[in-house]
N, C-alpha and C positions, 0 to 999 in steps of 0.2 A: 494605645496598644503596643505592647513591646513584642516586635515582630522576631527578634533575635531569640529571644526566649521560645518563641512559638517552634523554631528550628529543633528545639530538642525534644518536643512532645513526639517525634517521630522516630523509630527506631531502623526504620528502612533505609536511613540516611548516612552512610559513614560520616562522621563528624569530621575528621581529621581529611578526607578526600572530597567529601560535597561544597565546601566553601569556595575552594577554587573553580568549583563547577559553577553552571547557572542555577541558581535557587529562585524561586518564584512564589509567591504566596497569593492564591487568588480566592475571593470568598466563593458562597455556593451558585452565585451565577456567572462565575469565570471572570468577573471583574479583577483585575491583576492590582493587589494593594501594597506590594513589597517586592522590590528586585535586588539582586547585588548587581556589581558592576559588570561581572562576567554575562550575565543576563543579555545587557543592553549589547556587548560583543557579539553574541551568537546571533542576534536577531537583528544585527545591525542598525540600530536605532537609540535614541537617548533613553535614559532613566525616566525622565519626565513626561515621552511619549509613550513609555509601557506603562506608567502610573495613571495613563489616562485615558488605556486602552482593555479592550478584552482578551483573552488569553487565544478565542477563536480565531482573532484576526492573525494568529503568527503561526499557529499550529492546526493541521486538518483533524476534523472531528474531534477537537480536543476534550470535550466534554465526555462524550462516549470514551474516549482513552482514560481520562482522568479515572472515571466509576469503574473500567475494568482494570485499571492498577490498583485500586483501593480494594476492592472486591477479592482479587485473587492474590493481593499483598504480593507481587511480582513486578517486575520492572517489563514495560511494552515499549516497542518501537514507536515514535513518534515522527513526523515528517513536517519540515516548514513549509508553509503555503510556498506555491509557485518557485520551489527550489526541491533540487534533487539531494535534498540533506536530512538525513537520519539521525535521531538521537534516541539513546535507552533513555527512558523517563521512569519515575517512581513517583507515586502520589501516596500520601498520607493524610487521611480525614482527620481534622479535628472539628472542635465546637465551632470555631469561627470559619472554616472553611475547608482549604486544602495546601498541602505544601508540596510542591513538586521541586523534582533535582533532575536535571538533564546532564548526560555524561556521555561519552563516547561517540563521537562523530562518524557516521557512515557516509558514503559517496555513491556505494553500488549495493543493491538489493542482494548479489551475492555474498556481500562481507556480512550482512546482517543474518542470512541463513547461515553462514559457516558458523557465527559465533551462536546460533541460537542451536546448531545441531550440536557444537561441542559443549554447551550448558546442559543440553538434554541427556549427552552421554555421561557427564560428570555427575548428574542426578541419578540415573539409572546405574552407575558403579556405588556411588554409595548407597544407595537402597539394596543393591544385591549384596553389598557386603553385610549391611546390618541384617537383612534376612537371613544369612549365613552364620550368625554370629555364635549359636549354639554347636553348629556342625565345626567351626573353627577352634572354638575353645573347650570343648568337652572332651576330644582325646589327647588335648594338650594337658588339660587338669589331670586325667588320669594319671599321665606319664609321669607328670610332676610330683602327684601323690604318692604313686606306687614305687617309684625311684626313690624318693626320701623314705619310704617305708624299710625299703631293703637296705638302704645305708644305715639307718636306724636299728637294724638288726630282726625286725619282725620277720622276714622271709627265711630266715636260718643263718646259720653261720655261712660266711663267705671266705675266700681267700683273699689276700691282701691285693693282689691284681683284680679280682672280681670287684672289690671293694673301691679302687680307684676308679675303674671303669662305670661303675653304677654312679658316682659322685660325678663325674662329667656328663653322663645324660642328665642326671638331675639339674645341673647348672646351667646346661646347654637348653633343655626343656625349661627351665624358669625364665631364662632371657628369652627365646621365642615366645612364650606367654606373655611376658610384658609387652614385648614388641607387637604382639597380634592385639593386645588390648589396648592399646595406644592408636594404631591404626585404626581400630572400630571408632575410637574416641574421636580422632581426628573426621572420618568420614562422617560421624553424627553432627559434630560442629558444622561441617560444611552444609548439611542439609537442615540445619536448626530451622524449625517452623514454628515451634512453641515460641509464644510473647512471654518475655519476662514478668514476673510476677513482682510487682513493687511495693515492699512494705518496710516499716522502719524496724532497725535492729542494731544491736550494739556490735559494731564493727571489730573493736578491739578485743571483745570475748570471742568473735568468731576467728581472727586471726591467731590469737592464744590455742583455741581448739584444734587448729590446723598444725602448729609447732607442736603440741602435744601428739598429735595423731603420727609425726613424723620422726619421733622420738627413736623409734628402732633403726631408722635409714642412717644416723650419726652418732649411735652408741658405739663407744670405742674410739670413735675418731676425736681429734683436737679441735671440735667444731663447737662455736656458742652461738644459739639464735636467740636474738631478743625482739620484742614488739615495743615499737615507740610512737610517741605521737606528739606533736608540736603543743604547745601551752594553749594556743588559741582554738586547737580542733576540738570539736564536740563529738565524741565517739556514737551517737545515736546519728546514721544516714538513714536514708531512704532510698532501696534498691533491691535486686534481687541477690538474697543470702546466699541461696543454693549455687548461683551461677560463679558468684565472687567465691564462694568457698572452693569451686573446682578449678577456678583461676589460681589463685594463691597455693592449692595442694601443687597444681602442676608446675608453677615455678619454683618452689622448693624441691621438687622432684628433679628438675633440671639441673638444680645448683648442685644439692645433695649428692648427685651420682657422679657429680664431675670433679668435688674437691674434698679433702680430707682433713684439712685445717682453715683456720680463719674465722671470722667472724660474719654473720649473716643477721642483716636487720631489716624488719619490715617497719618501715615508716610511714605515717598517715598526717596529711597535712591537706591545708586548703591552699590554692594558689593565689598567688597576688594577681593585680590587674594589668600590671606588666608582663608576667608570665603570659598569662592569657593572650595579650596582644602578640606577645613573641609567637605564639602558634596560630595567630590569626583565629582565634574563637572568640565569639561573642562574650561579653561579660554575664556573669550567673552564678550561680553555687555548683560548686566542683569539688570532688574529693581527689587529692593527687596521692599516689600508693606508690612507695619506691621500695623494691625487694633488692638489698646491695648484699654484696658478697667481695670481703678483700683477698680472696682467695682464686675467685674465678678469672683466668687469664685468657683472653679472646685476641686472635689476631684478626688483622683486616680481612682476610678469607676468610674467618669464620663470621664475621658481622655481614658480609654480602648475600648468604643466602639463610640469615638467622631464622626467618618466619617462613620462608619458600623450600618445602620438601621436594616439589616438584622441579624446581632449579637444581637444588643441590645433587640430586641423585645422579646428574649427569656431569658433576663436577667433580674436581680432584680431591674435594672435601666430603665425598658421599661418607666417609666413616660417622659422620654428625647427621645422618638422615633422620636418626630416632630423634634427636634433640629438635631438629627444625619441625617434625611433624608435631610433636608435643607443644612447640610455641606456636605452631601455626593454628593449633587447636586454641590455645589461649587468645591467641588475635582474633580468631572469629567470635569467642566467648566475650571479649571485650567489646567488639562491634555490636553483637547483639544487644548491649548495654548503652549503646552510642556514645563508646567512649574510643580512645586511642591508646595504643602503647608503641612505646619506642626504648631503645638501648641506649646508654650512655656508659662508655668504655674508655678508659685509658690504656691503651695497647698494652697488654702485658701487664698490666698493674691492678685494676679491679675494674668490677662491672655492675652497672644497678639495673635493672627492669623499672621502667616508669609507665604508671597507668593514669589516666585522666578520665575521669567518670561525672558526667552532670549528674547532677541530685534531681530527682523526679519529684 
């Protein structure tokens, strides 16, 4: 049985971060079948000992916790036996048993309670914003629509000064509408509870449709967008086409709103075994998506908070909070597909957003 492939049957584990964590596979009876090196470290024993043991020997009320984590689809707090050490544990049921991931060690109950309180507050905040979607967007849509109508002359003749003011109102309300839309999308991806629907589809056709949809954003600019694939890449993949479409749309928007010239290339390939090893990922079938821009110039300060709107809002780089919010949404969606995303940038030269997705 290939236990490495089993790891990718769960979308509750962040692939990029989980492998450095303790990952354990147990059968339905709790017997440990596979562990990584980190599991041996946190349980302070050898891998051989773990592989001849039951999970209940190391975690209090282990099977109850596993079932609770599976049923709730959320992490639970697990306690090491005979030690005041606690871990966030996620669990995913598959046909052969359960994949367990242990992350974030705590040594005080107060730390756990604080973490849980913060998580609850974040969920409530996101749900609150999503419930107010219409209340936030409807008045803005009215302002945008009526100001545009007035600018087009549908409200009657206006003076030159009035025309100038109404265009400022339309421009500002349109920008605010876009910001609110992306804020709500970010809140939605943070609270993503819907499981991806994996089906085969033509990913090249999907990418081309996203490019065509964005033609108005780069019309009149000296920008050329192309979709390419490596010779050995098969265009039919199995993933969630709707989620991937949103990912590509957001990445293109980020680039198109930042540049007026240059080439943008969306490339699809399959990573080599050496590449997977460099990312500390198990061998398997993956799709590597690279969205590159020859004109998107980033500084080291830009890269520091690229995917973190909470951090960037308190930094000197605050003007890029909208971009960070959109990219944070992209990261959440990529992680929903059990993938990873990172940025490669030659400072003040060119930039590429890279996505690695396991094929289900």
